[in-house]
DRENMIRO-571395 format. One record per residue (C-alpha): residue in three letters; x, y, z. Coordinates in pm, whole numbers, plus 50000, padded with zeros to 5 digits. Example, Ala and Ser with C-alpha at 12.3 -4.5 7.8 and 13.67 -1.06 7.14 Angstrom:
ALA512304955050780 SER513674989450714 
//
This chain:
MET170826171717422 PHE172646200817262 LYS176396196617283 ARG179486206717095 ARG178356190116773 ASN175666216216726 TRP176406221716356 LEU175816184816293 ALA172426187016459 ALA171596218016258 ALA172706201115936 ALA170486171216017 ALA167586194616083 LEU168156211815751 MET168216178615570 MET164856171015728 LEU163636204415598 VAL164816196015246 MET162986162915250 ILE159796177815388 LEU159596208315166 SER160706190614850 ALA157196176814812 CYS155656211414770 SER154726227314442 GLY152276248714253 SER150656282214308 LYS148786271414622 SER150176275514971 PRO152636248815091 GLN150006235315332 GLU147426230915055 THR149996217714812 LEU151306193115067 GLU147866179015135 ASN147256174614763 SER150696159514712 LEU150176134414993 LYS146816124214852 LYS148476119114515 SER151426100114656 SER149126075914838 ASP147886062314505 ILE151356055414364 LYS151496018214297 SER154596016714078 TYR157306037613917 ASN160706037413753 MET163426057913915 SER166816072213830 GLY169256095813990 SER172816106614051 LEU175046120014326 LYS178216140114276 ILE180706155514517 ALA182636186014395 ASP185306209214528 LEU185886187114830 LYS188606200915056 LEU189556185015387 PRO192016195815662 GLU195706187415625 THR195416164515927 VAL193196142615709 THR194916146015371 SER198386139515519 ASP197346103615593 PRO198016081915282 ASP194846061115318 SER192686091915376 ALA194306109615082 MET193546080014856 ALA189926079214976 LEU189636116614912 GLY190966112014560 ILE188366085114493 LEU185546106914625 GLN186606136514414 ASN186696115314098 ALA183656093514164 GLU180196095814015 LEU177316075914159 SER174146070413961 TRP171256046113984 THR168246032113804 GLY165486010613941 ALA161806002913975 TYR159195998614248 ARG155945979414277 LYS153645983214576 ASP151675950614568 PRO153215925914610 MET156035948314730 LEU159195945214523 MET161895970714453 ASP165175969414267 ILE167945994614226 THR171155991814029 LEU173936014114154 GLN176466025213893 VAL179816036414027 ALA182296053613794 ILE185726063513926 LYS188116083713710 GLY191816090713749 ASP194656066713840 LEU192256042214004 ALA189746043313719 MET187046016913732 THR183346012713662 PHE181015987213814 SER177355980613883 LEU175745968114203 PRO172185954314161 ILE170085953014479 ILE166645936714504 MET164305938514804 ASN160895925914909 GLU159155929615245 GLN161465905615430 LYS164595899615227 MET167295918215040 TRP169595904414773 ILE172875921214675 LYS174745909314367 VAL178475904714420 PRO180405924614155 ASN183695913014010 LEU186085936014196 PRO189685929514310 ILE188885942414659 PHE186575912914722 GLY189395889214647 GLN191545907714900 LEU188795902515156 GLY188975865115101 LEU185705862614912 PRO185585830214707 GLU185605835614331 ASP182475814514280 LEU180465840414473 VAL181025866614203 GLY177785871414015 LYS175735855114291 PHE173255873014517 ILE174075876014886 GLU170755871115065 ILE170025892715369 ASP167085878315563 MET166095909915747 LYS163525892615967 LYS165965865516074 LEU168745890816128 ALA166495911516354 GLU165615880716559 GLU169295871716602 GLN169995907016722 GLY167105905616969 THR165045932016787 LYS161825931616592 MET161715938216224 PRO159625969416154 THR156365961915973 LEU156365976615624 ASP152845990815618 ILE152596015915334 GLY149186028315445 GLN150306033815804 SER153466051215687 GLN151436074515468 LYS149066082915756 PHE152006090715981 ALA153556112515710 ASN150286132015681 ASP150196138816055 LEU153916147416071 TYR153806171515779 ALA150716188515922 ILE152666196216241 VAL155706209016053 PHE153826231815819 LYS151686245816097 HIS154806261816244 LEU156926270815939 ASP156726303315748 GLU156376291815389 LYS157496325515246 THR160866322515418 TYR161856290715239 LEU159816286414921 SER159336304114589 LYS157856294414258 ILE160146297113957 SER159806289513588 VAL160806255813448 LYS163356273213227 ASP165046291113518 SER165146259213726 GLY167536241613491 ILE165366210413492 PRO165646194413145 SER162646196112916 GLU162696158112884 ALA161526156113246 LYS158166170813136 VAL157496190113455 LYS154756216213468 ASP155566235713785 VAL158746241113986 VAL159116252014348 GLN162496262814476 LEU163636257514832 HIS166516280114939 VAL168076278015285 THR171146297915394 LYS173206299415710 ASP171186328615848 GLN167966308215832 VAL169236279816049 GLU168646296516384 PRO164926304316347 PHE164276269816202 LEU166126252216484 GLN164256273516739 THR160976262616584 VAL161976225716579 VAL162956225416948 THR160206246917093 LYS157216237716877 ILE157646209516626 ALA159486183616837 PRO157116185617139 GLU154066180916915 VAL155646151616732 ILE156406134817066 ASP152806140917174 LEU151546125916846 LEU153606094316898 SER152566091717263 LYS148906091217163 ASN149276066116879 GLU150396030816965 ASP150406020116599 TYR152956047116515 ARG155136036616808 LYS155086000316693 MET155906010416338 LEU158916030616455 GLN159866005616727 LEU159596031817000 GLU158646026917363 GLN156726052817563 SER159756055317792 ASP161846066817493 LEU159366094717425 ASP159186104717791 GLN162956107817804 ALA163056128217482 LYS160396151717619 GLN162366156717940 GLU165496165517745 ILE163606190417527 ASP162006206517831 LYS165466212717975 VAL166586232817673 LYS166356269917745 ASP166526299517509 GLU169996308717635 ASP171186273017565 LEU169996275517205 ALA171546309817171 LYS174916296617292 GLU174776267117057 MET173916289616765 GLU176876312016846 ASP179126281616815 PHE177336271816495 LYS177886306116343 LYS181586304916428 GLU182126269916287 VAL179896271315980 LYS181446297915760 SER178966293315479 LEU175946271715403 ASP173686271915100 ILE170946246615022 LEU169106250014693 ALA166496224514587 ASN164256226414280 THR161296202614277 GLY159476196713951 ILE155816186313942 ASN154506168213637 GLY151146173413471 ASP149476147113690 GLY150476165114012 TYR153286141914120 ALA156616154914248 SER158616136913983 TYR161956155513968 THR164286169814232 ASP167596187514180 ALA169286196314511 THR172676212314579 ILE174206216114925 ALA177376236914963 ALA179116242915295 GLU182366254715448 ILE183086244915809 GLU185916254816040 SER186426237416373 GLU189406239216605 GLY191516256016341 GLN190716230616070 THR188706239115760 GLY186716217315525 SER184386225115237 GLY182556208714953 THR179416206514743 ILE176986177514708 LYS174566176214416 VAL171726150714408 VAL169296145914120 THR166336121914135 GLU163556114613890 LEU160446092713890 THR158966081713558 ASN156216058313442 ILE154306065113766 ASN151546038813812 GLY152656023213486 ASP153515987113405 VAL157115987813528 LYS159625960713452 LEU161485947713757 LEU164555925713778 GLY162545900613982 GLU163705879814277 PRO166865859614207 LYS166565823114114 PRO167415797814390 GLU170645787714217 GLU171785824214214 ILE171295829314589 VAL173885825514865 PRO171975825215197 MET173435837315524 ASP173795801715655 GLN176135793915367 LEU178145825415437 ASN178505814215798 SER179815780315686 MET182405798415473 GLY183545818815772 LEU182035850015617 GLY179175854315862 GLY179955891115917 LEU179755899415547 GLU175995905015543 GLY176415930115826 SER178945949015615 PHE176495950515326 
//
């Protein structure tokens, strides 16, 4: 279970921590705040959303940058800004998101990518980009919506499409968070700060801000807790609940195997893996500010992850900053709506064009 890629596992665990703790706020304990937040989130029926993602100070090993294609990709990443806007409605379920990509420098370009999704299908609008012409995409597809029939695709691949049950998902989240917070020391990771000190803009209209701060030194105790306490209880939860297993498309045999692997992990194994982690991860700093609005919803998150990693004599570093905001919660949101029939290019038509693998790429 724990192999050489231990820092990847630890990074994944930390990302889980960010997602779990980002819901907490207020002067109450994280456990109390979480319960209140989950109760509030269960009544969200609609919202508008916006956000952005930026990569800064990205440095990769010479073995990567010496390759022309990799160097070009690195240049694009360093000069790219990704942002998005969208809306969500619970019943009947419909969500849209428009990705905005802005690339500066010698390869400067800006384009939008609208995506619409209901419970069974996804539609992706084909932008007018030269790269699509190089891929042999017919010009008359530009501006049309590629339709991804997720149910049909799952059947063709011999799998079942997961049931999108908001109520069941919320119940599972409640049980999962209860396990996590039962074993985490809230004082180690959380602190309440003023709105002014958080840097969250006044236009966001947040009332309280909770800051999550995780450093390299805090990885080991958290990973110990995940392996020895949290993971076994989550497996036990799933083993006792068939509805959860169906929702996550898990078999009992999968859980039995996971439990066996966890049981094999000994303290000395974790200690050895953490020694490797400490050698390879030179620095790690995760800082996330979550803003809670006057109605008690976690409506704004500003997260920054900075890391420097050295492995086998090669060093890489960089910073990722993600900002997300929910507005007009439970309001009358305006959605793009499902595309009109004449705007849709179904998968069958893609297959007839010899582009059957395109929907998989999307």
